[in-house]
Structures are given as C-alpha cells and as structure tokens.
Biopython code that builds the backbone (N, CA, C, O; Angstrom):
import numpy as np
from Bio.PDB.StructureBuilder import StructureBuilder

atoms = [
    (1, "MET", "N", (19.003, -23.110, 5.152)),
    (1, "MET", "CA", (17.924, -23.893, 4.516)),
    (1, "MET", "C", (17.142, -24.677, 5.581)),
    (1, "MET", "O", (15.934, -24.859, 5.430)),
    (2, "ASP", "N", (17.802, -25.148, 6.661)),
    (2, "ASP", "CA", (17.140, -25.909, 7.717)),
    (2, "ASP", "C", (16.000, -25.196, 8.311)),
    (2, "ASP", "O", (15.027, -25.813, 8.744)),
    (3, "SER", "N", (16.098, -23.847, 8.346)),
    (3, "SER", "CA", (15.007, -23.047, 8.890)),
    (3, "SER", "C", (14.040, -22.582, 7.905)),
    (3, "SER", "O", (13.154, -21.809, 8.266)),
    (4, "GLY", "N", (14.124, -22.992, 6.647)),
    (4, "GLY", "CA", (13.228, -22.582, 5.628)),
    (4, "GLY", "C", (13.600, -21.264, 4.956)),
    (4, "GLY", "O", (12.778, -20.708, 4.228)),
    (5, "PHE", "N", (14.847, -20.728, 5.179)),
    (5, "PHE", "CA", (15.267, -19.505, 4.585)),
    (5, "PHE", "C", (16.070, -19.816, 3.281)),
    (5, "PHE", "O", (16.515, -20.936, 3.031)),
    (6, "THR", "N", (16.208, -18.779, 2.513)),
    (6, "THR", "CA", (16.918, -18.859, 1.192)),
    (6, "THR", "C", (18.364, -18.300, 1.370)),
    (6, "THR", "O", (18.527, -17.095, 1.568)),
    (7, "PRO", "N", (19.368, -19.128, 1.305)),
    (7, "PRO", "CA", (20.743, -18.637, 1.472)),
    (7, "PRO", "C", (21.210, -17.899, 0.246)),
    (7, "PRO", "O", (20.993, -18.330, -0.886)),
    (8, "GLN", "N", (21.858, -16.774, 0.490)),
    (8, "GLN", "CA", (22.430, -16.009, -0.616)),
    (8, "GLN", "C", (23.849, -15.625, -0.399)),
    (8, "GLN", "O", (24.282, -15.484, 0.745)),
    (9, "LEU", "N", (24.593, -15.448, -1.454)),
    (9, "LEU", "CA", (25.945, -15.007, -1.343)),
    (9, "LEU", "C", (26.115, -13.617, -1.998)),
    (9, "LEU", "O", (25.672, -13.431, -3.131)),
    (10, "LEU", "N", (26.718, -12.680, -1.343)),
    (10, "LEU", "CA", (27.070, -11.349, -1.877)),
    (10, "LEU", "C", (28.512, -11.489, -2.413)),
    (10, "LEU", "O", (29.450, -11.756, -1.661)),
    (11, "ILE", "N", (28.647, -11.307, -3.685)),
    (11, "ILE", "CA", (29.957, -11.510, -4.356)),
    (11, "ILE", "C", (30.585, -10.281, -4.853)),
    (11, "ILE", "O", (29.884, -9.388, -5.328)),
    (12, "ASN", "N", (31.953, -10.169, -4.770)),
    (12, "ASN", "CA", (32.689, -9.125, -5.398)),
    (12, "ASN", "C", (32.828, -9.518, -6.851)),
    (12, "ASN", "O", (33.693, -10.329, -7.181)),
    (13, "ALA", "N", (32.005, -8.970, -7.734)),
    (13, "ALA", "CA", (31.987, -9.394, -9.117)),
    (13, "ALA", "C", (33.033, -8.717, -9.989)),
    (13, "ALA", "O", (33.125, -9.012, -11.181)),
    (14, "ASP", "N", (33.854, -7.776, -9.394)),
    (14, "ASP", "CA", (34.884, -7.080, -10.122)),
    (14, "ASP", "C", (36.137, -7.923, -10.346)),
    (14, "ASP", "O", (36.987, -7.623, -11.184)),
    (15, "ARG", "N", (36.208, -8.998, -9.549)),
    (15, "ARG", "CA", (37.461, -9.847, -9.666)),
    (15, "ARG", "C", (37.445, -10.574, -10.914)),
    (15, "ARG", "O", (36.391, -11.028, -11.360)),
    (16, "GLU", "N", (38.625, -10.719, -11.540)),
    (16, "GLU", "CA", (38.773, -11.431, -12.811)),
    (16, "GLU", "C", (38.600, -12.917, -12.631)),
    (16, "GLU", "O", (38.245, -13.592, -13.597)),
    (17, "ASP", "N", (38.837, -13.493, -11.409)),
    (17, "ASP", "CA", (38.751, -14.937, -11.207)),
    (17, "ASP", "C", (37.390, -15.458, -10.846)),
    (17, "ASP", "O", (37.217, -16.657, -10.628)),
    (18, "VAL", "N", (36.371, -14.529, -10.776)),
    (18, "VAL", "CA", (35.022, -14.872, -10.569)),
    (18, "VAL", "C", (34.383, -15.318, -11.888)),
    (18, "VAL", "O", (34.364, -14.568, -12.864)),
    (19, "ALA", "N", (33.863, -16.540, -11.904)),
    (19, "ALA", "CA", (33.255, -17.063, -13.127)),
    (19, "ALA", "C", (31.720, -17.056, -12.997)),
    (19, "ALA", "O", (31.138, -18.054, -12.573)),
    (20, "ILE", "N", (31.053, -15.928, -13.362)),
    (20, "ILE", "CA", (29.656, -15.896, -13.397)),
    (20, "ILE", "C", (29.140, -15.335, -14.761)),
    (20, "ILE", "O", (29.887, -14.623, -15.431)),
    (21, "PRO", "N", (27.902, -15.633, -15.177)),
    (21, "PRO", "CA", (27.401, -15.172, -16.452)),
    (21, "PRO", "C", (27.100, -13.672, -16.386)),
    (21, "PRO", "O", (25.952, -13.311, -16.125)),
    (22, "TYR", "N", (28.000, -12.846, -16.592)),
    (22, "TYR", "CA", (27.849, -11.369, -16.441)),
    (22, "TYR", "C", (26.697, -10.808, -17.282)),
    (22, "TYR", "O", (25.978, -9.889, -16.887)),
    (23, "GLU", "N", (26.561, -11.447, -18.520)),
    (23, "GLU", "CA", (25.582, -10.951, -19.450)),
    (23, "GLU", "C", (24.123, -11.306, -18.976)),
    (23, "GLU", "O", (23.137, -10.778, -19.490)),
    (24, "GLN", "N", (24.050, -12.209, -17.990)),
    (24, "GLN", "CA", (22.649, -12.639, -17.524)),
    (24, "GLN", "C", (22.262, -12.006, -16.215)),
    (24, "GLN", "O", (21.086, -12.051, -15.854)),
    (25, "ILE", "N", (23.219, -11.396, -15.455)),
    (25, "ILE", "CA", (22.880, -10.856, -14.174)),
    (25, "ILE", "C", (23.225, -9.379, -14.037)),
    (25, "ILE", "O", (24.057, -8.860, -14.781)),
    (26, "GLN", "N", (22.591, -8.710, -13.094)),
    (26, "GLN", "CA", (22.814, -7.313, -12.935)),
    (26, "GLN", "C", (23.870, -7.052, -11.837)),
    (26, "GLN", "O", (23.647, -7.414, -10.682)),
    (27, "VAL", "N", (24.948, -6.468, -12.163)),
    (27, "VAL", "CA", (26.033, -6.213, -11.139)),
    (27, "VAL", "C", (25.857, -4.719, -10.777)),
    (27, "VAL", "O", (25.823, -3.844, -11.643)),
    (28, "ARG", "N", (25.747, -4.476, -9.465)),
    (28, "ARG", "CA", (25.625, -3.147, -8.935)),
    (28, "ARG", "C", (26.851, -2.795, -8.047)),
    (28, "ARG", "O", (27.171, -3.538, -7.119)),
    (29, "ASP", "N", (27.492, -1.729, -8.319)),
    (29, "ASP", "CA", (28.644, -1.274, -7.533)),
    (29, "ASP", "C", (29.663, -2.401, -7.446)),
    (29, "ASP", "O", (30.300, -2.531, -6.400)),
    (30, "GLY", "N", (29.854, -3.189, -8.429)),
    (30, "GLY", "CA", (30.800, -4.263, -8.425)),
    (30, "GLY", "C", (30.421, -5.462, -7.616)),
    (30, "GLY", "O", (31.271, -6.328, -7.413)),
    (31, "GLU", "N", (29.238, -5.577, -7.150)),
    (31, "GLU", "CA", (28.747, -6.659, -6.312)),
    (31, "GLU", "C", (27.480, -7.245, -6.952)),
    (31, "GLU", "O", (26.717, -6.565, -7.638)),
    (32, "VAL", "N", (27.298, -8.573, -6.682)),
    (32, "VAL", "CA", (26.057, -9.293, -7.191)),
    (32, "VAL", "C", (25.678, -10.186, -6.032)),
    (32, "VAL", "O", (26.513, -10.682, -5.275)),
    (33, "VAL", "N", (24.325, -10.369, -5.930)),
    (33, "VAL", "CA", (23.801, -11.337, -4.997)),
    (33, "VAL", "C", (23.394, -12.593, -5.750)),
    (33, "VAL", "O", (22.715, -12.477, -6.771)),
    (34, "LEU", "N", (23.763, -13.767, -5.311)),
    (34, "LEU", "CA", (23.398, -15.009, -5.920)),
    (34, "LEU", "C", (22.662, -15.897, -4.942)),
    (34, "LEU", "O", (23.135, -16.105, -3.824)),
    (35, "ASN", "N", (21.494, -16.435, -5.344)),
    (35, "ASN", "CA", (20.697, -17.396, -4.602)),
    (35, "ASN", "C", (21.363, -18.724, -4.706)),
    (35, "ASN", "O", (21.574, -19.211, -5.816)),
    (36, "VAL", "N", (21.726, -19.374, -3.544)),
    (36, "VAL", "CA", (22.414, -20.660, -3.569)),
    (36, "VAL", "C", (21.535, -21.669, -2.892)),
    (36, "VAL", "O", (22.060, -22.650, -2.366)),
    (37, "HIS", "N", (20.241, -21.499, -2.867)),
    (37, "HIS", "CA", (19.351, -22.498, -2.284)),
    (37, "HIS", "C", (19.460, -23.844, -3.102)),
    (37, "HIS", "O", (19.693, -23.798, -4.310)),
    (38, "GLU", "N", (19.307, -24.929, -2.503)),
    (38, "GLU", "CA", (19.437, -26.235, -3.202)),
    (38, "GLU", "C", (18.492, -26.395, -4.374)),
    (38, "GLU", "O", (18.777, -27.163, -5.293)),
    (39, "ARG", "N", (17.329, -25.662, -4.363)),
    (39, "ARG", "CA", (16.401, -25.735, -5.504)),
    (39, "ARG", "C", (16.922, -24.773, -6.640)),
    (39, "ARG", "O", (16.424, -24.861, -7.763)),
    (40, "ALA", "N", (17.850, -23.918, -6.387)),
    (40, "ALA", "CA", (18.312, -23.007, -7.404)),
    (40, "ALA", "C", (19.576, -23.421, -8.044)),
    (40, "ALA", "O", (19.859, -22.998, -9.164)),
    (41, "VAL", "N", (20.395, -24.267, -7.365)),
    (41, "VAL", "CA", (21.691, -24.680, -7.865)),
    (41, "VAL", "C", (21.821, -26.212, -7.914)),
    (41, "VAL", "O", (21.090, -26.946, -7.250)),
    (42, "ASP", "N", (22.763, -26.647, -8.714)),
    (42, "ASP", "CA", (22.988, -28.057, -8.795)),
    (42, "ASP", "C", (24.525, -28.277, -8.616)),
    (42, "ASP", "O", (25.337, -27.556, -9.196)),
    (43, "GLY", "N", (24.888, -29.291, -7.801)),
    (43, "GLY", "CA", (26.347, -29.566, -7.669)),
    (43, "GLY", "C", (27.066, -28.618, -6.814)),
    (43, "GLY", "O", (28.258, -28.418, -7.043)),
    (44, "PHE", "N", (26.447, -27.985, -5.812)),
    (44, "PHE", "CA", (27.063, -27.000, -4.983)),
    (44, "PHE", "C", (28.164, -27.643, -4.173)),
    (44, "PHE", "O", (27.930, -28.611, -3.451)),
    (45, "ASP", "N", (29.368, -27.103, -4.293)),
    (45, "ASP", "CA", (30.570, -27.735, -3.633)),
    (45, "ASP", "C", (31.628, -26.779, -3.363)),
    (45, "ASP", "O", (31.624, -25.672, -3.901)),
    (46, "TYR", "N", (32.527, -27.148, -2.563)),
    (46, "TYR", "CA", (33.701, -26.308, -2.210)),
    (46, "TYR", "C", (34.907, -27.023, -2.798)),
    (46, "TYR", "O", (35.195, -28.140, -2.367)),
    (47, "GLN", "N", (35.634, -26.447, -3.764)),
    (47, "GLN", "CA", (36.800, -27.069, -4.331)),
    (47, "GLN", "C", (37.954, -26.100, -4.491)),
    (47, "GLN", "O", (37.777, -24.979, -4.967)),
    (48, "GLU", "N", (39.152, -26.544, -4.084)),
    (48, "GLU", "CA", (40.319, -25.714, -4.325)),
    (48, "GLU", "C", (40.203, -24.270, -4.137)),
    (48, "GLU", "O", (40.604, -23.480, -4.992)),
    (49, "GLY", "N", (39.625, -23.882, -2.957)),
    (49, "GLY", "CA", (39.529, -22.588, -2.547)),
    (49, "GLY", "C", (38.433, -21.802, -3.182)),
    (49, "GLY", "O", (38.494, -20.573, -3.181)),
    (50, "GLN", "N", (37.452, -22.428, -3.714)),
    (50, "GLN", "CA", (36.323, -21.725, -4.325)),
    (50, "GLN", "C", (35.003, -22.469, -4.153)),
    (50, "GLN", "O", (34.976, -23.674, -3.904)),
    (51, "VAL", "N", (33.909, -21.722, -4.292)),
    (51, "VAL", "CA", (32.567, -22.338, -4.259)),
    (51, "VAL", "C", (32.247, -22.522, -5.799)),
    (51, "VAL", "O", (32.400, -21.606, -6.607)),
    (52, "VAL", "N", (31.803, -23.741, -6.125)),
    (52, "VAL", "CA", (31.353, -24.010, -7.475)),
    (52, "VAL", "C", (29.940, -24.628, -7.473)),
    (52, "VAL", "O", (29.540, -25.340, -6.552)),
    (53, "PHE", "N", (29.229, -24.321, -8.536)),
    (53, "PHE", "CA", (27.853, -24.918, -8.701)),
    (53, "PHE", "C", (27.415, -24.580, -10.088)),
    (53, "PHE", "O", (28.046, -23.801, -10.802)),
    (54, "ARG", "N", (26.295, -25.198, -10.457)),
    (54, "ARG", "CA", (25.661, -25.028, -11.778)),
    (54, "ARG", "C", (24.319, -24.479, -11.506)),
    (54, "ARG", "O", (23.649, -24.929, -10.575)),
    (55, "THR", "N", (23.858, -23.461, -12.323)),
    (55, "THR", "CA", (22.605, -22.832, -12.084)),
    (55, "THR", "C", (22.059, -22.312, -13.388)),
    (55, "THR", "O", (22.778, -22.255, -14.385)),
    (56, "ARG", "N", (20.785, -21.928, -13.397)),
    (56, "ARG", "CA", (20.185, -21.464, -14.645)),
    (56, "ARG", "C", (19.828, -19.889, -14.531)),
    (56, "ARG", "O", (19.312, -19.420, -13.516)),
    (57, "PHE", "N", (20.121, -19.193, -15.562)),
    (57, "PHE", "CA", (19.759, -17.774, -15.738)),
    (57, "PHE", "C", (19.011, -17.621, -17.045)),
    (57, "PHE", "O", (19.559, -17.992, -18.082)),
    (58, "SER", "N", (17.863, -17.127, -17.062)),
    (58, "SER", "CA", (17.041, -16.977, -18.203)),
    (58, "SER", "C", (16.924, -18.204, -19.072)),
    (58, "SER", "O", (16.948, -18.147, -20.301)),
    (59, "GLY", "N", (16.792, -19.361, -18.349)),
    (59, "GLY", "CA", (16.582, -20.644, -19.024)),
    (59, "GLY", "C", (17.813, -21.299, -19.510)),
    (59, "GLY", "O", (17.732, -22.418, -20.017)),
    (60, "GLN", "N", (18.966, -20.683, -19.395)),
    (60, "GLN", "CA", (20.266, -21.247, -19.779)),
    (60, "GLN", "C", (21.095, -21.671, -18.624)),
    (60, "GLN", "O", (21.181, -20.981, -17.609)),
    (61, "SER", "N", (21.713, -22.821, -18.780)),
    (61, "SER", "CA", (22.502, -23.419, -17.634)),
    (61, "SER", "C", (23.921, -22.811, -17.685)),
    (61, "SER", "O", (24.492, -22.616, -18.759)),
    (62, "PHE", "N", (24.460, -22.525, -16.511)),
    (62, "PHE", "CA", (25.799, -21.889, -16.423)),
    (62, "PHE", "C", (26.564, -22.519, -15.258)),
    (62, "PHE", "O", (26.003, -22.821, -14.204)),
    (63, "ASP", "N", (27.865, -22.705, -15.487)),
    (63, "ASP", "CA", (28.785, -23.110, -14.420)),
    (63, "ASP", "C", (29.271, -21.788, -13.738)),
    (63, "ASP", "O", (29.634, -20.809, -14.389)),
    (64, "VAL", "N", (29.249, -21.841, -12.437)),
    (64, "VAL", "CA", (29.633, -20.718, -11.544)),
    (64, "VAL", "C", (30.818, -21.155, -10.654)),
    (64, "VAL", "O", (30.786, -22.230, -10.054)),
    (65, "ALA", "N", (31.883, -20.292, -10.576)),
    (65, "ALA", "CA", (32.992, -20.572, -9.695)),
    (65, "ALA", "C", (33.340, -19.237, -9.036)),
    (65, "ALA", "O", (33.577, -18.225, -9.695)),
    (66, "ILE", "N", (33.359, -19.289, -7.728)),
    (66, "ILE", "CA", (33.606, -18.013, -6.907)),
    (66, "ILE", "C", (34.681, -18.403, -5.930)),
    (66, "ILE", "O", (34.499, -19.305, -5.112)),
    (67, "PRO", "N", (35.836, -17.699, -6.019)),
    (67, "PRO", "CA", (36.872, -17.893, -4.968)),
    (67, "PRO", "C", (36.398, -17.539, -3.620)),
    (67, "PRO", "O", (35.599, -16.609, -3.514)),
    (68, "PHE", "N", (36.812, -18.195, -2.552)),
    (68, "PHE", "CA", (36.347, -17.854, -1.201)),
    (68, "PHE", "C", (36.567, -16.410, -0.865)),
    (68, "PHE", "O", (35.691, -15.792, -0.259)),
    (69, "ASP", "N", (37.713, -15.827, -1.233)),
    (69, "ASP", "CA", (37.898, -14.455, -0.808)),
    (69, "ASP", "C", (37.174, -13.411, -1.658)),
    (69, "ASP", "O", (37.344, -12.211, -1.444)),
    (70, "ALA", "N", (36.352, -13.872, -2.638)),
    (70, "ALA", "CA", (35.504, -12.993, -3.407)),
    (70, "ALA", "C", (34.125, -12.939, -2.727)),
    (70, "ALA", "O", (33.324, -12.075, -3.082)),
    (71, "VAL", "N", (33.815, -13.818, -1.773)),
    (71, "VAL", "CA", (32.577, -13.808, -1.105)),
    (71, "VAL", "C", (32.596, -12.775, -0.036)),
    (71, "VAL", "O", (33.378, -12.878, 0.909)),
    (72, "ILE", "N", (31.735, -11.750, -0.154)),
    (72, "ILE", "CA", (31.681, -10.632, 0.777)),
    (72, "ILE", "C", (30.849, -11.087, 1.971)),
    (72, "ILE", "O", (31.274, -10.937, 3.116)),
    (73, "ALA", "N", (29.635, -11.657, 1.703)),
    (73, "ALA", "CA", (28.761, -12.050, 2.788)),
    (73, "ALA", "C", (27.934, -13.265, 2.415)),
    (73, "ALA", "O", (27.738, -13.595, 1.245)),
    (74, "ILE", "N", (27.457, -13.915, 3.473)),
    (74, "ILE", "CA", (26.524, -14.975, 3.381)),
    (74, "ILE", "C", (25.244, -14.586, 4.260)),
    (74, "ILE", "O", (25.395, -14.316, 5.451)),
    (75, "PHE", "N", (24.118, -14.563, 3.723)),
    (75, "PHE", "CA", (22.909, -14.124, 4.475)),
    (75, "PHE", "C", (21.625, -14.779, 3.903)),
    (75, "PHE", "O", (21.647, -15.441, 2.865)),
    (76, "THR", "N", (20.540, -14.567, 4.609)),
    (76, "THR", "CA", (19.299, -15.071, 4.160)),
    (76, "THR", "C", (18.487, -13.954, 3.451)),
    (76, "THR", "O", (18.531, -12.792, 3.856)),
    (77, "ARG", "N", (17.766, -14.325, 2.414)),
    (77, "ARG", "CA", (16.976, -13.343, 1.767)),
    (77, "ARG", "C", (15.869, -12.856, 2.564)),
    (77, "ARG", "O", (15.546, -11.670, 2.492)),
    (78, "GLU", "N", (15.249, -13.689, 3.332)),
    (78, "GLU", "CA", (14.076, -13.346, 4.117)),
    (78, "GLU", "C", (14.351, -12.346, 5.269)),
    (78, "GLU", "O", (13.566, -11.421, 5.481)),
    (79, "THR", "N", (15.476, -12.536, 6.019)),
    (79, "THR", "CA", (15.748, -11.756, 7.136)),
    (79, "THR", "C", (16.927, -10.839, 7.030)),
    (79, "THR", "O", (17.144, -9.967, 7.871)),
    (80, "GLN", "N", (17.718, -11.060, 5.938)),
    (80, "GLN", "CA", (18.911, -10.273, 5.687)),
    (80, "GLN", "C", (19.963, -10.554, 6.753)),
    (80, "GLN", "O", (20.978, -9.858, 6.771)),
    (81, "GLU", "N", (19.796, -11.488, 7.603)),
    (81, "GLU", "CA", (20.756, -11.807, 8.653)),
    (81, "GLU", "C", (21.790, -12.763, 8.044)),
    (81, "GLU", "O", (21.512, -13.509, 7.105)),
    (82, "GLY", "N", (22.994, -12.704, 8.624)),
    (82, "GLY", "CA", (24.076, -13.554, 8.091)),
    (82, "GLY", "C", (25.377, -13.091, 8.641)),
    (82, "GLY", "O", (25.476, -12.555, 9.745)),
    (83, "ILE", "N", (26.350, -13.311, 7.853)),
    (83, "ILE", "CA", (27.778, -12.921, 8.264)),
    (83, "ILE", "C", (28.510, -12.184, 7.115)),
    (83, "ILE", "O", (28.483, -12.575, 5.948)),
    (84, "HIS", "N", (29.149, -11.116, 7.537)),
    (84, "HIS", "CA", (29.864, -10.280, 6.482)),
    (84, "HIS", "C", (31.308, -10.706, 6.575)),
    (84, "HIS", "O", (32.012, -10.283, 7.492)),
    (85, "LEU", "N", (31.765, -11.516, 5.671)),
    (85, "LEU", "CA", (33.129, -12.159, 5.717)),
    (85, "LEU", "C", (34.227, -11.212, 5.480)),
    (85, "LEU", "O", (35.285, -11.403, 6.080)),
    (86, "GLN", "N", (34.106, -10.179, 4.651)),
    (86, "GLN", "CA", (35.197, -9.276, 4.470)),
    (86, "GLN", "C", (35.472, -8.410, 5.682)),
    (86, "GLN", "O", (36.593, -7.956, 5.909)),
    (87, "ALA", "N", (34.398, -8.188, 6.470)),
    (87, "ALA", "CA", (34.698, -7.433, 7.739)),
    (87, "ALA", "C", (35.466, -8.278, 8.659)),
    (87, "ALA", "O", (36.314, -7.767, 9.390)),
    (88, "LEU", "N", (35.217, -9.576, 8.674)),
    (88, "LEU", "CA", (36.054, -10.504, 9.522)),
    (88, "LEU", "C", (37.520, -10.558, 9.057)),
    (88, "LEU", "O", (38.448, -10.522, 9.865)),
    (89, "SER", "N", (37.701, -10.649, 7.682)),
    (89, "SER", "CA", (39.101, -10.649, 7.227)),
    (89, "SER", "C", (39.814, -9.400, 7.501)),
    (89, "SER", "O", (41.006, -9.418, 7.806)),
    (90, "GLN", "N", (39.113, -8.271, 7.402)),
    (90, "GLN", "CA", (39.687, -6.954, 7.661)),
    (90, "GLN", "C", (40.064, -6.860, 9.139)),
    (90, "GLN", "O", (41.124, -6.334, 9.480)),
    (91, "ALA", "N", (39.183, -7.379, 10.029)),
    (91, "ALA", "CA", (39.422, -7.348, 11.448)),
    (91, "ALA", "C", (40.639, -8.156, 11.774)),
    (91, "ALA", "O", (41.492, -7.747, 12.562)),
    (92, "GLU", "N", (40.713, -9.375, 11.123)),
    (92, "GLU", "CA", (41.885, -10.263, 11.371)),
    (92, "GLU", "C", (43.208, -9.566, 10.846)),
    (92, "GLU", "O", (44.242, -9.646, 11.509)),
    (93, "SER", "N", (43.162, -8.936, 9.742)),
    (93, "SER", "CA", (44.380, -8.312, 9.220)),
    (93, "SER", "C", (44.712, -7.074, 10.059)),
    (93, "SER", "O", (45.889, -6.738, 10.195)),
    (94, "ASN", "N", (43.690, -6.369, 10.641)),
    (94, "ASN", "CA", (43.942, -5.268, 11.522)),
    (94, "ASN", "C", (44.574, -5.726, 12.855)),
    (94, "ASN", "O", (45.464, -5.069, 13.395)),
    (95, "SER", "N", (44.083, -6.877, 13.367)),
    (95, "SER", "CA", (44.652, -7.364, 14.580)),
    (95, "SER", "C", (46.041, -7.823, 14.422)),
    (95, "SER", "O", (46.865, -7.673, 15.324)),
    (96, "GLU", "N", (46.338, -8.416, 13.225)),
    (96, "GLU", "CA", (47.725, -8.819, 12.947)),
    (96, "GLU", "C", (48.620, -7.637, 12.817)),
    (96, "GLU", "O", (49.754, -7.673, 13.295)),
    (97, "SER", "N", (48.165, -6.595, 12.193)),
    (97, "SER", "CA", (48.955, -5.387, 12.008)),
    (97, "SER", "C", (49.176, -4.674, 13.370)),
    (97, "SER", "O", (50.227, -4.072, 13.593)),
    (98, "GLU", "N", (48.209, -4.748, 14.242)),
    (98, "GLU", "CA", (48.340, -4.165, 15.611)),
    (98, "GLU", "C", (49.373, -4.956, 16.372)),
    (98, "GLU", "O", (50.225, -4.390, 17.057)),
    (99, "GLU", "N", (49.295, -6.280, 16.251)),
    (99, "GLU", "CA", (50.327, -7.134, 16.903)),
    (99, "GLU", "C", (51.724, -6.803, 16.447)),
    (99, "GLU", "O", (52.637, -6.753, 17.271)),
    (100, "GLN", "N", (51.935, -6.564, 15.109)),
    (100, "GLN", "CA", (53.197, -6.196, 14.616)),
    (100, "GLN", "C", (53.610, -4.856, 15.019)),
    (100, "GLN", "O", (54.802, -4.604, 15.192)),
    (101, "ASP", "N", (52.641, -3.931, 15.187)),
    (101, "ASP", "CA", (52.949, -2.592, 15.631)),
    (101, "ASP", "C", (53.372, -2.643, 17.048)),
    (101, "ASP", "O", (54.314, -1.931, 17.395)),
    (102, "THR", "N", (52.750, -3.445, 17.943)),
    (102, "THR", "CA", (53.111, -3.469, 19.345)),
    (102, "THR", "C", (54.519, -4.117, 19.505)),
    (102, "THR", "O", (55.249, -3.753, 20.426)),
    (103, "GLN", "N", (54.885, -5.020, 18.666)),
    (103, "GLN", "CA", (56.169, -5.676, 18.704)),
    (103, "GLN", "C", (57.254, -4.688, 18.280)),
    (103, "GLN", "O", (58.384, -4.784, 18.760)),
    (104, "ILE", "N", (56.952, -3.778, 17.428)),
    (104, "ILE", "CA", (57.947, -2.848, 16.918)),
    (104, "ILE", "C", (58.090, -1.586, 17.923)),
    (104, "ILE", "O", (59.196, -1.093, 18.144)),
    (105, "ASP", "N", (57.051, -1.155, 18.443)),
    (105, "ASP", "CA", (56.987, 0.083, 19.199)),
    (105, "ASP", "C", (57.793, -0.131, 20.544)),
    (105, "ASP", "O", (57.849, -1.228, 21.101)),
    (106, "GLU", "N", (58.385, 0.960, 20.995)),
    (106, "GLU", "CA", (59.027, 0.985, 22.264)),
    (106, "GLU", "C", (57.976, 0.958, 23.398)),
    (106, "GLU", "O", (56.890, 1.518, 23.245)),
    (107, "PRO", "N", (58.290, 0.328, 24.498)),
    (107, "PRO", "CA", (57.397, 0.282, 25.667)),
    (107, "PRO", "C", (57.117, 1.679, 26.091)),
    (107, "PRO", "O", (58.033, 2.502, 26.105)),
    (108, "GLN", "N", (55.853, 2.008, 26.453)),
    (108, "GLN", "CA", (55.546, 3.359, 26.910)),
    (108, "GLN", "C", (55.214, 3.279, 28.416)),
    (108, "GLN", "O", (54.613, 2.329, 28.917)),
    (109, "GLN", "N", (55.649, 4.338, 29.079)),
    (109, "GLN", "CA", (55.305, 4.545, 30.519)),
    (109, "GLN", "C", (53.876, 4.966, 30.680)),
    (109, "GLN", "O", (53.421, 5.831, 29.931)),
    (110, "VAL", "N", (53.129, 4.401, 31.623)),
    (110, "VAL", "CA", (51.825, 4.849, 31.908)),
    (110, "VAL", "C", (51.773, 5.614, 33.136)),
    (110, "VAL", "O", (52.203, 5.096, 34.167)),
    (111, "ALA", "N", (51.302, 6.775, 33.146)),
    (111, "ALA", "CA", (51.240, 7.646, 34.317)),
    (111, "ALA", "C", (50.251, 7.130, 35.277)),
    (111, "ALA", "O", (49.166, 6.743, 34.843)),
    (112, "PRO", "N", (50.523, 7.081, 36.592)),
    (112, "PRO", "CA", (49.607, 6.647, 37.554)),
    (112, "PRO", "C", (48.433, 7.573, 37.704)),
    (112, "PRO", "O", (48.598, 8.787, 37.585)),
    (113, "THR", "N", (47.271, 7.060, 37.958)),
    (113, "THR", "CA", (46.052, 7.970, 38.091)),
    (113, "THR", "C", (46.099, 8.558, 39.517)),
    (113, "THR", "O", (46.621, 7.961, 40.458)),
    (114, "LYS", "N", (45.527, 9.753, 39.609)),
    (114, "LYS", "CA", (45.512, 10.535, 40.898)),
    (114, "LYS", "C", (44.157, 10.222, 41.601)),
    (114, "LYS", "O", (43.149, 9.964, 40.944)),
    (115, "GLY", "N", (44.171, 10.253, 42.930)),
    (115, "GLY", "CA", (42.960, 10.046, 43.707)),
    (115, "GLY", "C", (42.751, 8.587, 44.003)),
    (115, "GLY", "O", (43.485, 7.690, 43.588)),
    (116, "LYS", "N", (41.624, 8.419, 44.800)),
    (116, "LYS", "CA", (41.221, 7.035, 45.174)),
    (116, "LYS", "C", (40.615, 6.323, 44.067)),
    (116, "LYS", "O", (39.949, 6.939, 43.234)),
    (117, "PRO", "N", (40.795, 5.080, 43.996)),
    (117, "PRO", "CA", (40.077, 4.222, 42.985)),
    (117, "PRO", "C", (38.636, 4.116, 43.285)),
    (117, "PRO", "O", (38.225, 4.102, 44.445)),
    (118, "HIS", "N", (37.850, 4.041, 42.236)),
    (118, "HIS", "CA", (36.318, 3.990, 42.465)),
    (118, "HIS", "C", (35.904, 2.582, 42.061)),
    (118, "HIS", "O", (35.988, 2.166, 40.906)),
    (119, "LEU", "N", (35.444, 1.868, 43.116)),
    (119, "LEU", "CA", (34.958, 0.514, 42.883)),
    (119, "LEU", "C", (33.494, 0.423, 43.310)),
    (119, "LEU", "O", (33.079, 1.046, 44.287)),
    (120, "THR", "N", (32.726, -0.358, 42.566)),
    (120, "THR", "CA", (31.294, -0.576, 42.842)),
    (120, "THR", "C", (31.055, -2.027, 43.062)),
    (120, "THR", "O", (31.556, -2.857, 42.304)),
    (121, "VAL", "N", (30.281, -2.376, 44.108)),
    (121, "VAL", "CA", (29.938, -3.799, 44.423)),
    (121, "VAL", "C", (28.748, -4.126, 43.508)),
    (121, "VAL", "O", (27.775, -3.373, 43.467)),
    (122, "VAL", "N", (28.826, -5.243, 42.778)),
    (122, "VAL", "CA", (27.703, -5.697, 41.938)),
    (122, "VAL", "C", (27.244, -6.991, 42.480)),
    (122, "VAL", "O", (28.015, -7.935, 42.645)),
    (123, "LYS", "N", (25.925, -7.031, 42.769)),
    (123, "LYS", "CA", (25.385, -8.300, 43.289)),
    (123, "LYS", "C", (24.555, -8.990, 42.331)),
    (123, "LYS", "O", (24.034, -10.065, 42.627)),
]
sb = StructureBuilder()
sb.init_structure("model")
sb.init_model(0)
sb.init_chain("A")
sb.init_seg("    ")
for serial, (resi, resn, name, xyz) in enumerate(atoms, 1):
    if name == "N":
        sb.init_residue(resn, " ", resi, " ")
    sb.init_atom(name, np.array(xyz, "f"), 0.0, 1.0, " ", f" {name:<3s}", serial, name[0])
structure = sb.get_structure()
C-alpha cells in the first residue's frame, strides 16, 4: 500500500476452516482472490494463526477469517508481483525431508575425476 498498489491474498477456499462468504464470491479451482487494501477492509488483524477482517460484498458486511496456511500467495493487483507462500512451505518441507534422507542414507563414495582440473581466472 505504501507504493500505491492494491494488496491481494490468494486463498485456498476448499478448506473447511476458511470463513468467507462463499455465496457472495466466485471460487475458481478451489481458490479465491481477496482485496485486502485498507479501503476495502475494516479491522485487518492477525489473531491466533489467522488473518481476520470485516469487508463488504454486494453491500452486505461479512466477517472473514483465513488461517495462515490457507493463504497461497500475497501479491499486488497492479503488477501481480508478490510472494507465493505455499511454494516456500513446500521448499521448507522438501529441505527437511532431504535432511532426514541424508541422515538415514549410508555415506557414498565419490569417484575421483580424471584429467587435469580446469580453472579460469576471473578479474
């Protein structure tokens, strides 16, 4: 918002613990984009592992509650730039499983390379 952009959240709307007015918004492929600009929401806050705010759809006011792990991405409407959060959580879980795999696997012997090493001077 500091740069004049409109922040948006991409939400996994298939989760049962997501509290959004399904009858008022269009869910596509289990996902929904919500505008969370300060002019569009009231009482935006982070509480007990979720994002909460009050907003209006079709003239009616609704309370919205979205668990942190249901937020897929945060981005700007104007540039579509932002951060894809589930990709980060998947990368973290992959690195954790790789660490566990390396702890379980037997050490492997690495064959020495043949020939002279090739080095290049960079100035």
